[in-house]
C-alpha positions in Angstrom: 286.1 -38.2 73.5 286.4 -38.3 69.7 282.6 -38.7 69.4 281.7 -35.9 71.8 284.3 -33.7 69.8 282.7 -34.5 66.6 279.2 -33.9 68.0 280.3 -30.5 69.3 282.0 -29.6 66.0 278.7 -30.7 64.1 276.6 -28.5 66.6 278.9 -25.5 66.1 278.7 -25.8 62.3 274.8 -26.4 62.5 274.6 -23.4 64.6 276.6 -21.3 62.2 274.7 -22.5 59.3 271.4 -21.8 60.9 272.7 -18.4 61.9 273.9 -17.8 58.4 270.6 -18.9 56.8 268.7 -16.7 59.4 271.0 -13.7 58.6 270.7 -14.4 54.8 266.8 -14.7 55.0 266.7 -11.5 57.3 268.9 -9.6 54.9 266.8 -10.5 51.9 263.8 -9.5 53.9 265.4 -6.1 54.9 266.2 -5.5 51.2 263.0 -6.8 49.4 260.1 -4.5 48.2 257.8 -3.3 50.8 254.3 -3.9 51.1 253.1 -0.1 50.7 251.4 0.1 47.1 251.4 3.8 47.2 253.7 6.7 48.3 253.1 7.4 52.0 254.2 10.1 54.5 255.5 9.3 57.8 256.3 11.4 60.6 259.1 10.6 63.1 258.5 12.7 66.4 261.9 14.2 68.1 263.2 11.8 70.7 261.5 8.6 69.2 263.6 5.6 69.4 263.9 2.8 66.7 261.8 0.4 68.7 258.6 2.8 68.7 259.5 3.6 65.1 259.6 -0.1 63.8 256.3 -0.8 65.5 254.7 2.1 63.9 255.9 1.3 60.5 254.7 -2.3 61.0 251.3 -1.0 62.2 251.0 1.3 59.3 251.8 -1.4 56.9 254.9 0.3 55.6 257.1 -2.6 56.6 256.3 -6.4 57.2 258.5 -7.2 60.2 259.3 -4.8 63.1 262.0 -7.1 64.3 263.9 -7.3 61.4 263.7 -3.8 60.6 265.0 -3.1 64.2 267.8 -5.6 63.7 268.8 -4.2 60.4 268.9 -0.8 61.5 271.1 -1.8 64.5 273.3 -3.9 62.7 273.9 -1.2 60.0 275.0 1.4 62.6 272.0 3.6 61.9 270.0 3.3 65.3 271.1 6.9 66.3 271.0 8.3 62.9 267.2 8.3 62.6 266.4 11.9 62.2 263.0 13.7 63.5 260.8 15.0 61.0 258.1 14.4 58.0 259.4 12.0 55.4 258.1 11.0 51.9 258.4 7.3 51.5 257.9 6.1 48.0 255.6 2.9 47.4 257.2 -0.6 47.7 260.2 0.9 49.7 262.1 -1.8 51.3 263.1 -1.6 55.1 266.5 -0.5 53.9 265.2 2.2 51.8 263.2 3.5 54.7 266.1 3.3 57.1 268.0 5.3 54.6 265.3 7.9 54.2 264.7 8.4 57.9 268.4 9.0 58.3 268.7 11.1 55.6 267.4 14.3 57.1 265.6 15.3 53.9 262.2 16.2 55.3 259.3 17.3 53.6 259.2 21.2 52.8 255.9 22.9 52.9 255.2 26.1 51.5 252.9 29.1 52.7 252.5 32.4 50.7 251.9 35.7 52.4 249.8 37.8 50.1 251.0 41.4 49.2 248.6 43.9 51.2 247.4 41.5 54.0 247.3 43.1 57.5 249.0 41.7 60.5 245.5 40.3 61.6 245.0 38.5 58.2 248.6 36.9 58.4 247.9 35.9 61.8 244.7 34.4 61.0 246.1 32.5 58.2 249.1 31.0 60.1 247.0 30.0 63.1 244.8 28.2 60.8 247.6 25.7 59.4 247.4 22.6 61.4 251.1 21.7 60.6 252.3 24.4 62.5 252.7 24.8 66.4 252.5 27.7 68.9 249.3 29.7 68.6 249.9 33.5 67.9 248.0 35.6 70.3 249.6 39.1 69.6 249.6 40.8 66.1 253.2 41.7 64.8 254.0 45.3 64.1 252.1 46.2 60.8 254.5 46.6 58.1 257.2 44.6 59.6 256.6 41.5 57.6 257.7 40.9 53.8 255.2 39.1 51.6 256.4 36.2 49.7 256.4 32.3 49.8 258.1 30.7 52.6 259.2 27.1 53.1 258.9 25.3 56.4 258.9 21.9 58.0 256.0 20.1 60.0 255.7 21.5 63.7 257.6 24.6 63.1 256.5 27.4 65.6 254.4 29.9 64.2 256.4 32.7 66.0 259.6 31.2 64.3 257.7 31.8 60.9 257.0 35.3 61.8 260.5 36.0 63.0 261.8 34.8 59.6 259.3 36.9 57.7 260.4 40.1 59.7 264.1 39.3 59.2 263.5 38.9 55.3 261.8 42.5 55.6 264.8 43.9 57.4 267.2 42.5 54.8 265.3 43.7 52.0 265.4 47.3 53.3 269.3 47.0 54.0 269.5 46.0 50.5 267.5 48.8 48.8 267.4 51.7 51.2 270.7 53.3 50.1 269.7 53.2 46.5 266.5 55.3 46.9 265.8 58.3 44.8 267.0 61.7 46.1 264.8 64.3 47.9 262.0 62.2 48.7 259.6 63.7 51.3 260.2 61.1 54.0 263.5 60.3 55.6 263.0 56.9 57.5 262.5 53.4 56.6 259.2 53.4 58.5 257.7 56.3 56.5 258.8 54.3 53.4 256.9 51.5 54.6 253.8 53.5 55.5 253.7 55.0 52.1 254.4 51.7 50.4 251.4 50.0 52.2 249.2 52.7 50.9 250.4 52.1 47.3 249.9 48.3 47.8 246.5 48.8 48.8 245.5 51.1 46.1 246.6 49.1 43.2 247.4 45.5 42.2 248.5 46.6 38.7 252.4 46.4 38.7 252.9 49.1 36.0 250.8 51.5 38.1 252.7 51.2 41.4 255.5 53.8 40.6 252.7 56.2 38.9 250.7 56.0 42.1 253.7 56.5 44.5 254.6 59.6 42.4 251.2 61.0 43.0 251.4 60.6 46.7 254.8 61.9 46.8 253.7 64.9 44.8 251.0 65.5 47.4 253.4 65.2 50.3 255.7 67.7 48.8 252.9 70.2 48.3 251.6 69.5 51.9 248.2 68.1 50.3 246.3 65.6 52.0 246.7 62.1 50.7 242.9 61.6 51.0 243.1 57.7 50.2 240.3 55.3 51.3 242.4 52.5 52.5 243.8 54.5 55.5 240.5 55.4 56.4 239.3 51.7 56.4 242.3 50.5 58.4 241.6 53.4 61.1 238.0 51.8 61.4 238.9 48.1 61.4 242.6 47.0 61.9 241.6 43.9 59.7 242.0 46.3 56.8 238.4 45.8 55.3 234.9 46.7 55.9 231.6 45.0 55.7 230.1 48.1 54.6 230.8 51.1 52.4 232.8 54.2 53.7 230.4 56.7 55.1 230.7 60.6 54.7 230.9 60.5 58.7 234.0 58.5 58.4 235.8 61.0 56.2 235.1 63.7 58.8 236.2 61.7 61.8 239.1 62.4 64.2 240.5 58.8 63.1 244.2 59.5 63.1 244.3 57.2 59.8 241.8 59.6 58.3 244.0 61.1 55.4 240.9 63.2 54.5 241.3 65.2 57.4 244.8 65.1 58.4 247.9 66.0 56.3 250.8 63.8 56.0 251.3 60.0 56.5 249.2 57.9 59.0 250.8 56.8 62.2 251.7 53.4 61.1 251.7 51.1 57.9 248.1 49.9 57.0 249.2 46.6 55.7 252.5 44.7 54.7 253.7 46.1 51.3 255.5 43.7 48.9 259.0 44.5 47.4 257.3 45.9 44.3 255.5 48.6 46.3 258.4 49.5 48.5 260.6 49.8 45.4 258.0 52.2 43.8 258.0 54.3 46.8 261.9 54.7 46.8 261.8 55.2 43.2 258.4 57.0 42.3 257.7 57.9 38.7 258.5 61.7 38.0 255.1 63.2 37.2 253.0 66.1 37.6 250.0 64.2 38.4 248.3 64.8 41.9 245.1 62.9 41.3 243.9 59.4 40.2 240.7 57.3 40.2 239.6 53.9 39.0 239.0 53.7 35.4 236.7 50.8 35.2 239.2 48.4 33.8 241.0 47.5 37.1 243.3 50.4 36.6 243.5 54.2 37.3 243.1 57.3 35.4 245.6 60.1 36.4 245.2 63.8 36.4 247.6 66.9 37.1 244.7 69.2 37.4 241.6 69.1 39.5 239.0 69.9 36.8 240.6 66.9 34.7 240.4 64.7 37.7 236.6 65.6 38.5 235.9 64.7 34.7 237.6 61.2 35.5 235.4 60.9 38.7 232.4 61.7 36.7 233.2 59.0 34.1 234.0 56.5 37.0 230.5 57.1 38.7 228.8 56.7 35.3 230.6 53.3 35.0 229.6 52.4 38.3 225.8 53.1 37.7 225.7 51.3 34.5 227.1 48.3 36.3 224.5 48.4 39.0 221.8 48.6 36.5 
């Protein structure tokens, strides 16, 4: 019995020693530098378990042993902590490092920028072209309802969710600045302000001119003058907001409801999505006597309060255009 007991004790001690050695080697392997020689991106789909994840990581060459990774994750208690998303994994990350990264929830943030003055068609076309978003957009959002700026998102975000976020930002902005608007403006609704702001947005990209151009349009509205602005005519012809040809005289005589050369007042809807600067310019227009403006050849505009001065500015602009063509 004594011999058998010693044998059993030795067997147990051997097993414990072997297990300890195995655990030590596994622990060391779990924490040693990984095989990836450069930073990599790994996407963990929602609902994917540790077995599939370990297999993928080994297949991609990010870890050396999927079994050790699985065991290490389970023994560490992180099996249910792995988060779905797109993660940045630095070069030479150990299996332990990767486990911590995948359980951190610190997914990669992507950026997209909506340009001031884009139409709904342009925005939808842009969003549908981004391959790391989901949910194709088929219907155009209401013109003028989106705030152009830079937005952050994670991979596989639904495009409709991005649109909703942009529209909420627009609502939040108007809630923030509407009550601080100048007194006696010739419009009473947020929608009218957005319509005029979209026209200002399309007329100039020069920041210091926005309030001046807004002031001109406000003066024309007060005097019941036609706005006579080309961007509204263009939008009425093509909702994309641009034409592949010059505006024709027939366009300026058409019954197009966006034809501000024929119809007084604001057009039916915004003609683009205005940025904050253009909206604020409309809510705080420059106090001016000017009623006219035309391009001055430098990227800006020449302003005038009298028609005869405006016609001189137009003549100068046409001469510059002719010289450039020659």
